[in-house]
PDB file with one MODEL, atoms N, CA, C and O in Angstrom:
MODEL        1
ATOM      1  N   UNK A   1      18.463 -39.782 -55.038  1.00  0.00           N
ATOM      2  CA  UNK A   1      19.363 -40.626 -54.252  1.00  0.00           C
ATOM      3  C   UNK A   1      19.273 -42.044 -54.767  1.00  0.00           C
ATOM      4  O   UNK A   1      18.183 -42.597 -54.914  1.00  0.00           O
ATOM      5  N   UNK A   2      20.383 -42.606 -55.028  1.00  0.00           N
ATOM      6  CA  UNK A   2      20.371 -44.027 -55.395  1.00  0.00           C
ATOM      7  C   UNK A   2      19.813 -44.933 -54.373  1.00  0.00           C
ATOM      8  O   UNK A   2      19.938 -44.704 -53.170  1.00  0.00           O
ATOM      9  N   UNK A   3      19.199 -45.959 -54.849  1.00  0.00           N
ATOM     10  CA  UNK A   3      18.645 -47.051 -54.038  1.00  0.00           C
ATOM     11  C   UNK A   3      19.682 -47.967 -53.643  1.00  0.00           C
ATOM     12  O   UNK A   3      20.529 -48.317 -54.466  1.00  0.00           O
ATOM     13  N   UNK A   4      19.693 -48.464 -52.236  1.00  0.00           N
ATOM     14  CA  UNK A   4      20.673 -49.372 -51.880  1.00  0.00           C
ATOM     15  C   UNK A   4      20.402 -50.732 -52.445  1.00  0.00           C
ATOM     16  O   UNK A   4      19.262 -51.145 -52.659  1.00  0.00           O
ATOM     17  N   UNK A   5      21.529 -51.431 -52.685  1.00  0.00           N
ATOM     18  CA  UNK A   5      21.378 -52.845 -53.194  1.00  0.00           C
ATOM     19  C   UNK A   5      20.769 -53.697 -52.142  1.00  0.00           C
ATOM     20  O   UNK A   5      20.953 -53.426 -50.955  1.00  0.00           O
ATOM     21  N   UNK A   6      20.050 -54.719 -52.515  1.00  0.00           N
ATOM     22  CA  UNK A   6      19.215 -55.596 -51.554  1.00  0.00           C
ATOM     23  C   UNK A   6      20.182 -56.188 -50.640  1.00  0.00           C
ATOM     24  O   UNK A   6      19.817 -56.308 -49.471  1.00  0.00           O
ATOM     25  N   UNK A   7      21.391 -56.593 -50.972  1.00  0.00           N
ATOM     26  CA  UNK A   7      22.366 -57.287 -50.051  1.00  0.00           C
ATOM     27  C   UNK A   7      22.882 -56.445 -48.966  1.00  0.00           C
ATOM     28  O   UNK A   7      23.433 -56.954 -47.990  1.00  0.00           O
ATOM     29  N   UNK A   8      22.710 -55.044 -49.108  1.00  0.00           N
ATOM     30  CA  UNK A   8      23.255 -54.308 -48.179  1.00  0.00           C
ATOM     31  C   UNK A   8      22.261 -53.974 -47.054  1.00  0.00           C
ATOM     32  O   UNK A   8      21.529 -52.991 -47.168  1.00  0.00           O
ATOM     33  N   UNK A   9      22.218 -54.762 -45.977  1.00  0.00           N
ATOM     34  CA  UNK A   9      21.200 -54.685 -45.002  1.00  0.00           C
ATOM     35  C   UNK A   9      21.861 -53.734 -43.954  1.00  0.00           C
ATOM     36  O   UNK A   9      23.078 -53.545 -43.940  1.00  0.00           O
ATOM     37  N   UNK A  10      20.970 -53.129 -43.051  1.00  0.00           N
ATOM     38  CA  UNK A  10      21.597 -52.229 -42.024  1.00  0.00           C
ATOM     39  C   UNK A  10      22.502 -53.186 -41.101  1.00  0.00           C
ATOM     40  O   UNK A  10      23.525 -52.682 -40.640  1.00  0.00           O
ATOM     41  N   UNK A  11      22.259 -54.299 -40.847  1.00  0.00           N
ATOM     42  CA  UNK A  11      22.995 -55.144 -39.936  1.00  0.00           C
ATOM     43  C   UNK A  11      24.451 -55.376 -40.662  1.00  0.00           C
ATOM     44  O   UNK A  11      25.535 -55.219 -40.100  1.00  0.00           O
ATOM     45  N   UNK A  12      24.270 -55.753 -41.931  1.00  0.00           N
ATOM     46  CA  UNK A  12      25.634 -56.080 -42.705  1.00  0.00           C
ATOM     47  C   UNK A  12      26.496 -54.733 -42.830  1.00  0.00           C
ATOM     48  O   UNK A  12      27.724 -54.797 -42.762  1.00  0.00           O
ATOM     49  N   UNK A  13      25.877 -53.590 -43.003  1.00  0.00           N
ATOM     50  CA  UNK A  13      26.616 -52.453 -43.116  1.00  0.00           C
ATOM     51  C   UNK A  13      27.363 -52.023 -41.744  1.00  0.00           C
ATOM     52  O   UNK A  13      28.518 -51.601 -41.680  1.00  0.00           O
ATOM     53  N   UNK A  14      26.454 -52.218 -40.637  1.00  0.00           N
ATOM     54  CA  UNK A  14      27.136 -51.838 -39.411  1.00  0.00           C
ATOM     55  C   UNK A  14      28.293 -52.950 -39.081  1.00  0.00           C
ATOM     56  O   UNK A  14      29.326 -52.595 -38.515  1.00  0.00           O
ATOM     57  N   UNK A  15      28.110 -54.077 -39.394  1.00  0.00           N
ATOM     58  CA  UNK A  15      29.146 -55.137 -39.175  1.00  0.00           C
ATOM     59  C   UNK A  15      30.465 -54.716 -40.082  1.00  0.00           C
ATOM     60  O   UNK A  15      31.605 -54.878 -39.645  1.00  0.00           O
ATOM     61  N   UNK A  16      30.232 -54.236 -41.211  1.00  0.00           N
ATOM     62  CA  UNK A  16      31.396 -53.904 -42.081  1.00  0.00           C
ATOM     63  C   UNK A  16      32.127 -52.718 -41.482  1.00  0.00           C
ATOM     64  O   UNK A  16      33.354 -52.682 -41.395  1.00  0.00           O
ATOM     65  N   UNK A  17      31.330 -51.760 -41.077  1.00  0.00           N
ATOM     66  CA  UNK A  17      31.997 -50.644 -40.364  1.00  0.00           C
ATOM     67  C   UNK A  17      32.909 -50.993 -39.288  1.00  0.00           C
ATOM     68  O   UNK A  17      34.058 -50.553 -39.316  1.00  0.00           O
ATOM     69  N   UNK A  18      32.479 -51.800 -38.267  1.00  0.00           N
ATOM     70  CA  UNK A  18      33.183 -52.244 -37.182  1.00  0.00           C
ATOM     71  C   UNK A  18      34.128 -53.356 -37.376  1.00  0.00           C
ATOM     72  O   UNK A  18      34.799 -53.761 -36.427  1.00  0.00           O
ATOM     73  N   UNK A  19      34.227 -53.917 -38.649  1.00  0.00           N
ATOM     74  CA  UNK A  19      35.211 -54.955 -38.991  1.00  0.00           C
ATOM     75  C   UNK A  19      36.304 -54.392 -39.711  1.00  0.00           C
ATOM     76  O   UNK A  19      37.219 -55.134 -40.070  1.00  0.00           O
ATOM     77  N   UNK A  20      36.324 -53.127 -39.978  1.00  0.00           N
ATOM     78  CA  UNK A  20      37.352 -52.477 -40.724  1.00  0.00           C
ATOM     79  C   UNK A  20      38.621 -52.628 -39.928  1.00  0.00           C
ATOM     80  O   UNK A  20      38.579 -52.811 -38.711  1.00  0.00           O
ATOM     81  N   UNK A  21      39.853 -52.547 -40.663  1.00  0.00           N
ATOM     82  CA  UNK A  21      41.109 -52.619 -39.959  1.00  0.00           C
ATOM     83  C   UNK A  21      41.266 -51.704 -38.769  1.00  0.00           C
ATOM     84  O   UNK A  21      41.665 -52.069 -37.664  1.00  0.00           O
ATOM     85  N   UNK A  22      40.889 -50.395 -39.127  1.00  0.00           N
ATOM     86  CA  UNK A  22      41.051 -49.450 -38.259  1.00  0.00           C
ATOM     87  C   UNK A  22      40.237 -49.640 -36.881  1.00  0.00           C
ATOM     88  O   UNK A  22      40.716 -49.392 -35.774  1.00  0.00           O
ATOM     89  N   UNK A  23      39.049 -50.075 -37.095  1.00  0.00           N
ATOM     90  CA  UNK A  23      38.173 -50.344 -35.859  1.00  0.00           C
ATOM     91  C   UNK A  23      38.759 -51.615 -35.127  1.00  0.00           C
ATOM     92  O   UNK A  23      38.722 -51.739 -33.903  1.00  0.00           O
ATOM     93  N   UNK A  24      39.258 -52.471 -35.915  1.00  0.00           N
ATOM     94  CA  UNK A  24      39.829 -53.668 -35.132  1.00  0.00           C
ATOM     95  C   UNK A  24      41.041 -53.464 -34.438  1.00  0.00           C
ATOM     96  O   UNK A  24      41.360 -54.193 -33.498  1.00  0.00           O
ATOM     97  N   UNK A  25      41.833 -52.402 -34.883  1.00  0.00           N
ATOM     98  CA  UNK A  25      43.056 -52.014 -34.160  1.00  0.00           C
ATOM     99  C   UNK A  25      42.756 -50.996 -33.038  1.00  0.00           C
ATOM    100  O   UNK A  25      43.699 -50.590 -32.357  1.00  0.00           O
ATOM    101  N   UNK A  26      41.513 -50.565 -32.806  1.00  0.00           N
ATOM    102  CA  UNK A  26      41.209 -49.628 -31.810  1.00  0.00           C
ATOM    103  C   UNK A  26      41.324 -48.253 -32.159  1.00  0.00           C
ATOM    104  O   UNK A  26      41.519 -47.406 -31.287  1.00  0.00           O
ATOM    105  N   UNK A  27      41.205 -47.922 -33.531  1.00  0.00           N
ATOM    106  CA  UNK A  27      41.356 -46.683 -33.971  1.00  0.00           C
ATOM    107  C   UNK A  27      39.991 -45.894 -34.007  1.00  0.00           C
ATOM    108  O   UNK A  27      39.110 -46.012 -33.155  1.00  0.00           O
ATOM    109  N   UNK A  28      39.941 -45.074 -35.110  1.00  0.00           N
ATOM    110  CA  UNK A  28      38.715 -44.323 -35.223  1.00  0.00           C
ATOM    111  C   UNK A  28      38.175 -44.697 -36.627  1.00  0.00           C
ATOM    112  O   UNK A  28      38.901 -45.169 -37.503  1.00  0.00           O
ATOM    113  N   UNK A  29      36.830 -44.452 -36.785  1.00  0.00           N
ATOM    114  CA  UNK A  29      36.104 -44.568 -37.993  1.00  0.00           C
ATOM    115  C   UNK A  29      35.209 -43.331 -38.138  1.00  0.00           C
ATOM    116  O   UNK A  29      34.671 -42.852 -37.140  1.00  0.00           O
ATOM    117  N   UNK A  30      35.052 -42.851 -39.248  1.00  0.00           N
ATOM    118  CA  UNK A  30      34.230 -41.677 -39.503  1.00  0.00           C
ATOM    119  C   UNK A  30      33.198 -42.054 -40.659  1.00  0.00           C
ATOM    120  O   UNK A  30      33.477 -42.654 -41.697  1.00  0.00           O
ATOM    121  N   UNK A  31      32.029 -41.608 -40.291  1.00  0.00           N
ATOM    122  CA  UNK A  31      30.898 -41.658 -41.349  1.00  0.00           C
ATOM    123  C   UNK A  31      30.141 -40.659 -41.363  1.00  0.00           C
ATOM    124  O   UNK A  31      29.983 -40.020 -40.323  1.00  0.00           O
ATOM    125  N   UNK A  32      29.466 -40.277 -42.601  1.00  0.00           N
ATOM    126  CA  UNK A  32      28.624 -39.176 -42.721  1.00  0.00           C
ATOM    127  C   UNK A  32      27.378 -39.595 -42.001  1.00  0.00           C
ATOM    128  O   UNK A  32      26.969 -40.753 -42.080  1.00  0.00           O
ATOM    129  N   UNK A  33      26.765 -38.665 -41.294  1.00  0.00           N
ATOM    130  CA  UNK A  33      25.485 -38.924 -40.666  1.00  0.00           C
ATOM    131  C   UNK A  33      24.409 -39.120 -41.603  1.00  0.00           C
ATOM    132  O   UNK A  33      23.463 -39.822 -41.246  1.00  0.00           O
ATOM    133  N   UNK A  34      24.415 -38.583 -42.795  1.00  0.00           N
ATOM    134  CA  UNK A  34      23.334 -38.925 -43.736  1.00  0.00           C
ATOM    135  C   UNK A  34      23.267 -40.330 -44.127  1.00  0.00           C
ATOM    136  O   UNK A  34      22.213 -40.945 -44.291  1.00  0.00           O
ATOM    137  N   UNK A  35      24.534 -40.848 -44.280  1.00  0.00           N
ATOM    138  CA  UNK A  35      24.808 -42.291 -44.651  1.00  0.00           C
ATOM    139  C   UNK A  35      24.252 -43.225 -43.582  1.00  0.00           C
ATOM    140  O   UNK A  35      23.504 -44.177 -43.802  1.00  0.00           O
ATOM    141  N   UNK A  36      24.737 -42.811 -42.333  1.00  0.00           N
ATOM    142  CA  UNK A  36      24.156 -43.739 -41.109  1.00  0.00           C
ATOM    143  C   UNK A  36      22.714 -43.685 -41.030  1.00  0.00           C
ATOM    144  O   UNK A  36      22.083 -44.725 -40.837  1.00  0.00           O
ATOM    145  N   UNK A  37      22.121 -42.548 -41.165  1.00  0.00           N
ATOM    146  CA  UNK A  37      20.791 -42.478 -41.023  1.00  0.00           C
ATOM    147  C   UNK A  37      19.868 -43.145 -42.243  1.00  0.00           C
ATOM    148  O   UNK A  37      18.746 -43.626 -42.079  1.00  0.00           O
ATOM    149  N   UNK A  38      20.521 -43.073 -43.375  1.00  0.00           N
ATOM    150  CA  UNK A  38      19.939 -43.671 -44.687  1.00  0.00           C
ATOM    151  C   UNK A  38      20.068 -45.203 -44.661  1.00  0.00           C
ATOM    152  O   UNK A  38      19.136 -45.927 -45.011  1.00  0.00           O
ATOM    153  N   UNK A  39      21.260 -45.675 -44.233  1.00  0.00           N
ATOM    154  CA  UNK A  39      21.429 -47.153 -44.397  1.00  0.00           C
ATOM    155  C   UNK A  39      21.107 -47.967 -43.083  1.00  0.00           C
ATOM    156  O   UNK A  39      20.551 -49.063 -43.153  1.00  0.00           O
ATOM    157  N   UNK A  40      21.464 -47.413 -41.922  1.00  0.00           N
ATOM    158  CA  UNK A  40      21.247 -48.231 -40.618  1.00  0.00           C
ATOM    159  C   UNK A  40      20.327 -47.596 -39.760  1.00  0.00           C
ATOM    160  O   UNK A  40      19.577 -48.311 -39.095  1.00  0.00           O
ATOM    161  N   UNK A  41      20.258 -46.328 -39.663  1.00  0.00           N
ATOM    162  CA  UNK A  41      19.396 -45.570 -38.704  1.00  0.00           C
ATOM    163  C   UNK A  41      20.326 -45.129 -37.587  1.00  0.00           C
ATOM    164  O   UNK A  41      21.188 -45.890 -37.150  1.00  0.00           O
ATOM    165  N   UNK A  42      20.161 -43.994 -37.163  1.00  0.00           N
ATOM    166  CA  UNK A  42      20.920 -43.280 -36.142  1.00  0.00           C
ATOM    167  C   UNK A  42      20.892 -44.197 -34.804  1.00  0.00           C
ATOM    168  O   UNK A  42      21.936 -44.571 -34.270  1.00  0.00           O
ATOM    169  N   UNK A  43      19.746 -44.491 -34.365  1.00  0.00           N
ATOM    170  CA  UNK A  43      19.747 -45.308 -33.064  1.00  0.00           C
ATOM    171  C   UNK A  43      20.221 -46.599 -33.147  1.00  0.00           C
ATOM    172  O   UNK A  43      20.720 -47.051 -32.116  1.00  0.00           O
ATOM    173  N   UNK A  44      20.182 -47.391 -34.250  1.00  0.00           N
ATOM    174  CA  UNK A  44      20.776 -48.731 -34.321  1.00  0.00           C
ATOM    175  C   UNK A  44      22.351 -48.502 -34.383  1.00  0.00           C
ATOM    176  O   UNK A  44      23.107 -49.223 -33.732  1.00  0.00           O
ATOM    177  N   UNK A  45      22.782 -47.541 -35.137  1.00  0.00           N
ATOM    178  CA  UNK A  45      24.232 -47.341 -35.160  1.00  0.00           C
ATOM    179  C   UNK A  45      24.762 -46.982 -33.749  1.00  0.00           C
ATOM    180  O   UNK A  45      25.716 -47.593 -33.267  1.00  0.00           O
ATOM    181  N   UNK A  46      24.131 -45.985 -33.099  1.00  0.00           N
ATOM    182  CA  UNK A  46      24.580 -45.625 -31.884  1.00  0.00           C
ATOM    183  C   UNK A  46      24.449 -46.658 -30.803  1.00  0.00           C
ATOM    184  O   UNK A  46      25.294 -46.752 -29.913  1.00  0.00           O
ATOM    185  N   UNK A  47      23.454 -47.389 -30.873  1.00  0.00           N
ATOM    186  CA  UNK A  47      23.312 -48.658 -30.047  1.00  0.00           C
ATOM    187  C   UNK A  47      24.460 -49.586 -30.149  1.00  0.00           C
ATOM    188  O   UNK A  47      24.920 -50.096 -29.127  1.00  0.00           O
ATOM    189  N   UNK A  48      24.948 -49.835 -31.313  1.00  0.00           N
ATOM    190  CA  UNK A  48      25.996 -50.767 -31.668  1.00  0.00           C
ATOM    191  C   UNK A  48      27.350 -50.053 -31.134  1.00  0.00           C
ATOM    192  O   UNK A  48      28.219 -50.751 -30.612  1.00  0.00           O
ATOM    193  N   UNK A  49      27.491 -48.883 -31.248  1.00  0.00           N
ATOM    194  CA  UNK A  49      28.586 -48.052 -30.654  1.00  0.00           C
ATOM    195  C   UNK A  49      28.640 -48.344 -29.235  1.00  0.00           C
ATOM    196  O   UNK A  49      29.707 -48.674 -28.717  1.00  0.00           O
ATOM    197  N   UNK A  50      27.584 -48.248 -28.581  1.00  0.00           N
ATOM    198  CA  UNK A  50      27.354 -48.453 -27.153  1.00  0.00           C
ATOM    199  C   UNK A  50      27.719 -49.820 -26.722  1.00  0.00           C
ATOM    200  O   UNK A  50      28.522 -50.030 -25.813  1.00  0.00           O
ATOM    201  N   UNK A  51      27.067 -50.814 -27.441  1.00  0.00           N
ATOM    202  CA  UNK A  51      27.211 -52.163 -27.121  1.00  0.00           C
ATOM    203  C   UNK A  51      28.602 -52.598 -27.148  1.00  0.00           C
ATOM    204  O   UNK A  51      28.943 -53.466 -26.344  1.00  0.00           O
ATOM    205  N   UNK A  52      29.503 -52.081 -28.014  1.00  0.00           N
ATOM    206  CA  UNK A  52      30.782 -52.346 -28.143  1.00  0.00           C
ATOM    207  C   UNK A  52      31.647 -51.708 -27.211  1.00  0.00           C
ATOM    208  O   UNK A  52      32.848 -51.974 -27.190  1.00  0.00           O
ATOM    209  N   UNK A  53      31.071 -50.803 -26.363  1.00  0.00           N
ATOM    210  CA  UNK A  53      31.781 -49.965 -25.386  1.00  0.00           C
ATOM    211  C   UNK A  53      32.740 -48.824 -25.899  1.00  0.00           C
ATOM    212  O   UNK A  53      33.665 -48.317 -25.263  1.00  0.00           O
ATOM    213  N   UNK A  54      32.305 -48.507 -27.252  1.00  0.00           N
ATOM    214  CA  UNK A  54      33.106 -47.475 -27.861  1.00  0.00           C
ATOM    215  C   UNK A  54      32.289 -46.058 -27.486  1.00  0.00           C
ATOM    216  O   UNK A  54      31.241 -45.972 -26.845  1.00  0.00           O
ATOM    217  N   UNK A  55      33.061 -44.995 -28.063  1.00  0.00           N
ATOM    218  CA  UNK A  55      32.397 -43.670 -27.965  1.00  0.00           C
ATOM    219  C   UNK A  55      32.321 -42.973 -29.349  1.00  0.00           C
ATOM    220  O   UNK A  55      33.098 -43.217 -30.271  1.00  0.00           O
ATOM    221  N   UNK A  56      31.340 -42.114 -29.394  1.00  0.00           N
ATOM    222  CA  UNK A  56      31.070 -41.468 -30.749  1.00  0.00           C
ATOM    223  C   UNK A  56      30.934 -39.934 -30.393  1.00  0.00           C
ATOM    224  O   UNK A  56      30.446 -39.524 -29.339  1.00  0.00           O
ATOM    225  N   UNK A  57      31.411 -39.168 -31.374  1.00  0.00           N
ATOM    226  CA  UNK A  57      31.114 -37.824 -31.189  1.00  0.00           C
ATOM    227  C   UNK A  57      30.443 -37.226 -32.599  1.00  0.00           C
ATOM    228  O   UNK A  57      30.791 -37.656 -33.699  1.00  0.00           O
ATOM    229  N   UNK A  58      29.578 -36.324 -32.453  1.00  0.00           N
ATOM    230  CA  UNK A  58      29.046 -35.802 -33.853  1.00  0.00           C
ATOM    231  C   UNK A  58      29.689 -34.451 -34.070  1.00  0.00           C
ATOM    232  O   UNK A  58      29.695 -33.626 -33.157  1.00  0.00           O
ATOM    233  N   UNK A  59      30.221 -34.200 -35.231  1.00  0.00           N
ATOM    234  CA  UNK A  59      30.818 -32.920 -35.523  1.00  0.00           C
ATOM    235  C   UNK A  59      30.329 -32.721 -37.008  1.00  0.00           C
ATOM    236  O   UNK A  59      30.568 -33.548 -37.887  1.00  0.00           O
ATOM    237  N   UNK A  60      29.625 -31.558 -37.215  1.00  0.00           N
ATOM    238  CA  UNK A  60      29.323 -31.170 -38.521  1.00  0.00           C
ATOM    239  C   UNK A  60      28.495 -32.331 -39.217  1.00  0.00           C
ATOM    240  O   UNK A  60      27.462 -32.794 -38.733  1.00  0.00           O
ATOM    241  N   UNK A  61      29.014 -32.709 -40.297  1.00  0.00           N
ATOM    242  CA  UNK A  61      28.220 -33.740 -41.102  1.00  0.00           C
ATOM    243  C   UNK A  61      28.668 -35.189 -40.678  1.00  0.00           C
ATOM    244  O   UNK A  61      28.221 -36.118 -41.350  1.00  0.00           O
ATOM    245  N   UNK A  62      29.497 -35.463 -39.642  1.00  0.00           N
ATOM    246  CA  UNK A  62      30.103 -36.734 -39.433  1.00  0.00           C
ATOM    247  C   UNK A  62      29.877 -37.118 -37.978  1.00  0.00           C
ATOM    248  O   UNK A  62      29.749 -36.333 -37.039  1.00  0.00           O
ATOM    249  N   UNK A  63      29.845 -38.568 -37.932  1.00  0.00           N
ATOM    250  CA  UNK A  63      30.050 -39.288 -36.605  1.00  0.00           C
ATOM    251  C   UNK A  63      31.455 -39.622 -36.645  1.00  0.00           C
ATOM    252  O   UNK A  63      31.964 -39.966 -37.712  1.00  0.00           O
ATOM    253  N   UNK A  64      32.108 -39.552 -35.611  1.00  0.00           N
ATOM    254  CA  UNK A  64      33.645 -40.086 -35.325  1.00  0.00           C
ATOM    255  C   UNK A  64      33.468 -40.980 -34.211  1.00  0.00           C
ATOM    256  O   UNK A  64      33.105 -40.601 -33.098  1.00  0.00           O
ATOM    257  N   UNK A  65      33.748 -42.266 -34.547  1.00  0.00           N
ATOM    258  CA  UNK A  65      33.654 -43.253 -33.509  1.00  0.00           C
ATOM    259  C   UNK A  65      35.096 -43.667 -33.098  1.00  0.00           C
ATOM    260  O   UNK A  65      35.936 -44.056 -33.909  1.00  0.00           O
ATOM    261  N   UNK A  66      35.307 -43.544 -31.727  1.00  0.00           N
ATOM    262  CA  UNK A  66      36.578 -44.024 -31.185  1.00  0.00           C
ATOM    263  C   UNK A  66      36.416 -45.490 -30.809  1.00  0.00           C
ATOM    264  O   UNK A  66      35.693 -45.744 -29.845  1.00  0.00           O
ATOM    265  N   UNK A  67      37.015 -46.488 -31.472  1.00  0.00           N
ATOM    266  CA  UNK A  67      36.724 -47.725 -31.293  1.00  0.00           C
ATOM    267  C   UNK A  67      37.684 -48.298 -30.226  1.00  0.00           C
ATOM    268  O   UNK A  67      38.435 -49.243 -30.467  1.00  0.00           O
ATOM    269  N   UNK A  68      37.618 -47.698 -29.087  1.00  0.00           N
ATOM    270  CA  UNK A  68      38.225 -48.102 -27.900  1.00  0.00           C
ATOM    271  C   UNK A  68      37.543 -47.530 -26.725  1.00  0.00           C
ATOM    272  O   UNK A  68      36.626 -46.732 -26.918  1.00  0.00           O
ATOM    273  N   UNK A  69      37.911 -47.867 -25.472  1.00  0.00           N
ATOM    274  CA  UNK A  69      37.265 -47.209 -24.376  1.00  0.00           C
ATOM    275  C   UNK A  69      38.125 -46.213 -23.604  1.00  0.00           C
ATOM    276  O   UNK A  69      37.815 -45.800 -22.486  1.00  0.00           O
ATOM    277  N   UNK A  70      39.220 -45.853 -24.263  1.00  0.00           N
ATOM    278  CA  UNK A  70      40.158 -44.720 -23.631  1.00  0.00           C
ATOM    279  C   UNK A  70      39.290 -43.373 -23.534  1.00  0.00           C
ATOM    280  O   UNK A  70      38.347 -43.125 -24.286  1.00  0.00           O
ATOM    281  N   UNK A  71      39.725 -42.571 -22.541  1.00  0.00           N
ATOM    282  CA  UNK A  71      38.997 -41.340 -22.377  1.00  0.00           C
ATOM    283  C   UNK A  71      39.240 -40.519 -23.597  1.00  0.00           C
ATOM    284  O   UNK A  71      40.255 -40.691 -24.272  1.00  0.00           O
ATOM    285  N   UNK A  72      38.255 -39.554 -23.922  1.00  0.00           N
ATOM    286  CA  UNK A  72      38.439 -38.603 -24.882  1.00  0.00           C
ATOM    287  C   UNK A  72      38.734 -37.229 -24.249  1.00  0.00           C
ATOM    288  O   UNK A  72      38.037 -36.820 -23.321  1.00  0.00           O
ATOM    289  N   UNK A  73      39.720 -36.543 -24.723  1.00  0.00           N
ATOM    290  CA  UNK A  73      39.963 -35.173 -24.150  1.00  0.00           C
ATOM    291  C   UNK A  73      40.094 -34.236 -25.330  1.00  0.00           C
ATOM    292  O   UNK A  73      40.790 -34.500 -26.311  1.00  0.00           O
ATOM    293  N   UNK A  74      39.375 -33.110 -25.181  1.00  0.00           N
ATOM    294  CA  UNK A  74      39.540 -32.126 -26.258  1.00  0.00           C
ATOM    295  C   UNK A  74      40.714 -31.320 -25.898  1.00  0.00           C
ATOM    296  O   UNK A  74      40.794 -30.912 -24.739  1.00  0.00           O
ATOM    297  N   UNK A  75      41.707 -31.019 -26.814  1.00  0.00           N
ATOM    298  CA  UNK A  75      42.903 -30.387 -26.551  1.00  0.00           C
ATOM    299  C   UNK A  75      43.018 -29.168 -27.485  1.00  0.00           C
ATOM    300  O   UNK A  75      42.514 -29.130 -28.608  1.00  0.00           O
ATOM    301  N   UNK A  76      43.728 -28.176 -26.917  1.00  0.00           N
ATOM    302  CA  UNK A  76      43.985 -26.966 -27.713  1.00  0.00           C
ATOM    303  C   UNK A  76      45.279 -26.417 -27.264  1.00  0.00           C
ATOM    304  O   UNK A  76      45.606 -26.547 -26.085  1.00  0.00           O
ATOM    305  N   UNK A  77      46.079 -25.782 -28.157  1.00  0.00           N
ATOM    306  CA  UNK A  77      47.272 -25.140 -27.938  1.00  0.00           C
ATOM    307  C   UNK A  77      46.981 -23.880 -27.100  1.00  0.00           C
ATOM    308  O   UNK A  77      46.042 -23.128 -27.358  1.00  0.00           O
ATOM    309  N   UNK A  78      47.886 -23.686 -26.030  1.00  0.00           N
ATOM    310  CA  UNK A  78      47.831 -22.545 -25.214  1.00  0.00           C
ATOM    311  C   UNK A  78      48.777 -21.447 -25.940  1.00  0.00           C
ATOM    312  O   UNK A  78      49.920 -21.707 -26.314  1.00  0.00           O
ATOM    313  N   UNK A  79      48.176 -20.236 -26.085  1.00  0.00           N
ATOM    314  CA  UNK A  79      49.058 -19.202 -26.783  1.00  0.00           C
ATOM    315  C   UNK A  79      50.402 -19.002 -26.164  1.00  0.00           C
ATOM    316  O   UNK A  79      51.404 -18.749 -26.833  1.00  0.00           O
ATOM    317  N   UNK A  80      50.393 -19.127 -24.834  1.00  0.00           N
ATOM    318  CA  UNK A  80      51.700 -18.970 -24.126  1.00  0.00           C
ATOM    319  C   UNK A  80      52.684 -20.060 -24.472  1.00  0.00           C
ATOM    320  O   UNK A  80      53.836 -19.742 -24.767  1.00  0.00           O
ATOM    321  N   UNK A  81      52.298 -21.362 -24.456  1.00  0.00           N
ATOM    322  CA  UNK A  81      53.118 -22.495 -24.769  1.00  0.00           C
ATOM    323  C   UNK A  81      53.269 -22.801 -26.198  1.00  0.00           C
ATOM    324  O   UNK A  81      53.802 -23.868 -26.504  1.00  0.00           O
ATOM    325  N   UNK A  82      52.851 -21.966 -27.138  1.00  0.00           N
ATOM    326  CA  UNK A  82      52.910 -22.338 -28.559  1.00  0.00           C
ATOM    327  C   UNK A  82      53.725 -21.248 -29.299  1.00  0.00           C
ATOM    328  O   UNK A  82      53.121 -20.390 -29.942  1.00  0.00           O
ATOM    329  N   UNK A  83      55.068 -21.252 -29.230  1.00  0.00           N
ATOM    330  CA  UNK A  83      55.749 -20.042 -29.795  1.00  0.00           C
ATOM    331  C   UNK A  83      55.524 -20.054 -31.374  1.00  0.00           C
ATOM    332  O   UNK A  83      55.498 -18.981 -31.978  1.00  0.00           O
ATOM    333  N   UNK A  84      55.369 -21.204 -32.009  1.00  0.00           N
ATOM    334  CA  UNK A  84      55.300 -21.186 -33.513  1.00  0.00           C
ATOM    335  C   UNK A  84      53.961 -20.490 -33.858  1.00  0.00           C
ATOM    336  O   UNK A  84      53.906 -19.631 -34.738  1.00  0.00           O
ATOM    337  N   UNK A  85      52.853 -20.894 -33.122  1.00  0.00           N
ATOM    338  CA  UNK A  85      51.621 -20.191 -33.429  1.00  0.00           C
ATOM    339  C   UNK A  85      51.628 -18.711 -33.178  1.00  0.00           C
ATOM    340  O   UNK A  85      51.024 -17.970 -33.955  1.00  0.00           O
ATOM    341  N   UNK A  86      52.344 -18.184 -32.031  1.00  0.00           N
ATOM    342  CA  UNK A  86      52.360 -16.936 -31.672  1.00  0.00           C
ATOM    343  C   UNK A  86      53.105 -16.142 -32.824  1.00  0.00           C
ATOM    344  O   UNK A  86      52.710 -15.048 -33.228  1.00  0.00           O
ATOM    345  N   UNK A  87      54.188 -16.777 -33.300  1.00  0.00           N
ATOM    346  CA  UNK A  87      55.002 -16.086 -34.375  1.00  0.00           C
ATOM    347  C   UNK A  87      54.255 -15.917 -35.656  1.00  0.00           C
ATOM    348  O   UNK A  87      54.328 -14.891 -36.333  1.00  0.00           O
ATOM    349  N   UNK A  88      53.503 -17.003 -35.979  1.00  0.00           N
ATOM    350  CA  UNK A  88      52.645 -17.075 -37.135  1.00  0.00           C
ATOM    351  C   UNK A  88      51.676 -15.900 -37.018  1.00  0.00           C
ATOM    352  O   UNK A  88      51.520 -15.132 -37.967  1.00  0.00           O
ATOM    353  N   UNK A  89      50.984 -15.744 -35.788  1.00  0.00           N
ATOM    354  CA  UNK A  89      50.025 -14.722 -35.710  1.00  0.00           C
ATOM    355  C   UNK A  89      50.574 -13.393 -35.773  1.00  0.00           C
ATOM    356  O   UNK A  89      49.897 -12.502 -36.286  1.00  0.00           O
ATOM    357  N   UNK A  90      51.728 -13.150 -35.312  1.00  0.00           N
ATOM    358  CA  UNK A  90      52.477 -11.804 -35.416  1.00  0.00           C
ATOM    359  C   UNK A  90      52.819 -11.401 -36.838  1.00  0.00           C
ATOM    360  O   UNK A  90      52.977 -10.238 -37.211  1.00  0.00           O
ATOM    361  N   UNK A  91      52.921 -12.546 -37.631  1.00  0.00           N
ATOM    362  CA  UNK A  91      53.421 -12.273 -39.020  1.00  0.00           C
ATOM    363  C   UNK A  91      52.125 -11.723 -39.844  1.00  0.00           C
ATOM    364  O   UNK A  91      52.346 -11.151 -40.911  1.00  0.00           O
ATOM    365  N   UNK A  92      50.910 -11.858 -39.433  1.00  0.00           N
ATOM    366  CA  UNK A  92      49.770 -11.353 -40.145  1.00  0.00           C
ATOM    367  C   UNK A  92      49.191 -10.261 -39.388  1.00  0.00           C
ATOM    368  O   UNK A  92      48.197  -9.673 -39.813  1.00  0.00           O
TER     369      UNK A  92
ENDMDL
END
């Protein structure tokens, strides 16, 4: 694994993540967990998420940070209300 440049401190990396255009607009940012742990540390990263009032989820190899304080709802299509999906499933 390549060594990080000296100028890339954990604090600077975290600041860059949350100063991205998407984060500033209240969107989402996604980072690989191994990068977060290697560069900034899981606890420092999640503490910053919390400090900003954001929410994060862990899925597979990634953290997905919702850069706003809106509720997060998991959504799924209902087989009854999704005729396209039902037609697709019948085709196979």
